[in-house]
DRENDO-933419 format. One record per residue (C-alpha): residue in three letters; x, y, z; residue number from 1. Coordinates in steps of 0.1 Angstrom, whole numbers. Last residue first. Example, Ala and Ser with C-alpha at 12.3 -4.5 7.8 and 13.67 -1.06 7.14 Angstrom:
<logus>
LOGU type     u     v     w seq
LOGU  SER   137   -11    71   2
LOGU  ALA   123   -45    78   1
</logus>
This chain:
<logus>
LOGU type     u     v     w seq
LOGU  PRO -1408   439  -988 112
LOGU  PHE -1444   428  -988 111
LOGU  VAL -1453   426 -1026 110
LOGU  ASP -1421   409 -1037 109
LOGU  LEU -1424   386 -1006 108
LOGU  VAL -1458   374 -1019 107
LOGU  SER -1443   366 -1053 106
LOGU  GLU -1415   346 -1037 105
LOGU  ILE -1442   327 -1018 104
LOGU  GLU -1458   318 -1051 103
LOGU  GLU -1425   307 -1066 102
LOGU  ALA -1418   286 -1035 101
LOGU  LEU -1453   270 -1039 100
LOGU  SER -1446   261 -1076  99
LOGU  VAL -1412   246 -1067  98
LOGU  ASP -1429   227 -1038  97
LOGU  LEU -1456   213 -1061  96
LOGU  ALA -1430   203 -1086  95
LOGU  THR -1417   178 -1060  94
LOGU  VAL -1391   181 -1032  93
LOGU  GLY -1390   153 -1006  92
LOGU  GLY -1406   123  -990  91
LOGU  SER -1436   119 -1013  90
LOGU  SER -1463   123  -987  89
LOGU  HIS -1442   151  -970  88
LOGU  THR -1441   172 -1002  87
LOGU  SER -1415   197  -991  86
LOGU  CYS -1415   235  -989  85
LOGU  ARG -1397   250  -959  84
LOGU  PHE -1403   287  -952  83
LOGU  THR -1383   306  -926  82
LOGU  LEU -1396   339  -913  81
LOGU  THR -1378   366  -894  80
LOGU  ARG -1398   394  -879  79
LOGU  TRP -1402   379  -844  78
LOGU  ARG -1392   343  -850  77
LOGU  ILE -1418   326  -872  76
LOGU  ASP -1411   292  -886  75
LOGU  ILE -1433   282  -915  74
LOGU  ASP -1437   246  -929  73
LOGU  PRO -1452   249  -963  72
LOGU  HIS -1487   238  -972  71
LOGU  HIS -1502   223 -1004  70
LOGU  ASN -1539   224 -1008  69
LOGU  ASP -1534   250 -1035  68
LOGU  ASN -1561   273 -1022  67
LOGU  GLU -1551   266  -986  66
LOGU  ALA -1515   272  -994  65
LOGU  ILE -1523   305 -1012  64
LOGU  GLU -1544   317  -982  63
LOGU  ALA -1517   306  -958  62
LOGU  VAL -1491   325  -978  61
LOGU  ARG -1511   357  -974  60
LOGU  ASN -1515   352  -937  59
LOGU  VAL -1477   344  -933  58
LOGU  VAL -1469   376  -952  57
LOGU  GLN -1492   397  -931  56
LOGU  LEU -1477   381  -900  55
LOGU  ALA -1442   391  -911  54
LOGU  ARG -1454   427  -917  53
LOGU  ALA -1468   428  -881  52
LOGU  PHE -1435   415  -867  51
LOGU  SER -1417   443  -885  50
LOGU  GLU -1394   452  -914  49
LOGU  LEU -1392   417  -927  48
LOGU  GLU -1363   392  -924  47
LOGU  VAL -1363   363  -949  46
LOGU  THR -1353   327  -946  45
LOGU  ARG -1359   304  -976  44
LOGU  VAL -1359   266  -978  43
LOGU  LEU -1367   241 -1005  42
LOGU  ALA -1369   207  -989  41
LOGU  ALA -1352   172  -987  40
LOGU  ASP -1329   183  -959  39
LOGU  GLN -1318   216  -975  38
LOGU  ALA -1321   229 -1010  37
LOGU  ARG -1317   267 -1011  36
LOGU  TRP -1339   297 -1019  35
LOGU  SER -1329   333 -1025  34
LOGU  PRO -1319   325 -1061  33
LOGU  LEU -1353   310 -1070  32
LOGU  SER -1351   309 -1109  31
LOGU  THR -1318   290 -1107  30
LOGU  LEU -1333   270 -1078  29
LOGU  ALA -1354   250 -1103  28
LOGU  ALA -1323   238 -1121  27
LOGU  THR -1308   226 -1089  26
LOGU  VAL -1340   208 -1079  25
LOGU  GLN -1341   191 -1114  24
LOGU  ASP -1305   180 -1110  23
LOGU  ASP -1311   166 -1076  22
LOGU  THR -1340   146 -1091  21
LOGU  LEU -1376   158 -1084  20
LOGU  LEU -1399   135 -1065  19
LOGU  GLU -1432   126 -1081  18
LOGU  ALA -1464   138 -1066  17
LOGU  MET -1488   113 -1051  16
LOGU  VAL -1523   119 -1067  15
LOGU  GLY -1551   131 -1044  14
LOGU  ILE -1579   123 -1021  13
LOGU  THR -1594    92 -1038  12
LOGU  GLY -1624    79 -1019  11
LOGU  GLY -1629    45 -1002  10
LOGU  ARG -1623    56  -966   9
LOGU  ALA -1592    75  -976   8
LOGU  THR -1573    68 -1008   7
LOGU  LEU -1539    81 -1020   6
LOGU  GLN -1533    78 -1058   5
LOGU  GLY -1501    66 -1072   4
LOGU  ASN -1518    38 -1092   3
LOGU  ALA -1533    23 -1061   2
LOGU  MET -1526    35 -1025   1
</logus>
């Protein structure tokens, strides 16, 4: 790693994201009231109307994550989903996680 960039087999694959301070995470959560900070991640649990609806949400979040190249941890328990957004390569919450949480929130607005 040089200059904050990760390299693989001679090619740059991305820039390491900077960790947010506790105050920055707290500030970000003011616009994400259903989310909480837990174990170096932004976490949200939501219960959907059915297992099929929960899978629709997961599929839409997967499309977003692939597009952003930033993937949440997702726990599926029947119709209850738990999302954990953390930048593993940085060891905690970064602006990438706040952005992803906002996008997940938008999906949940569409699939109540």
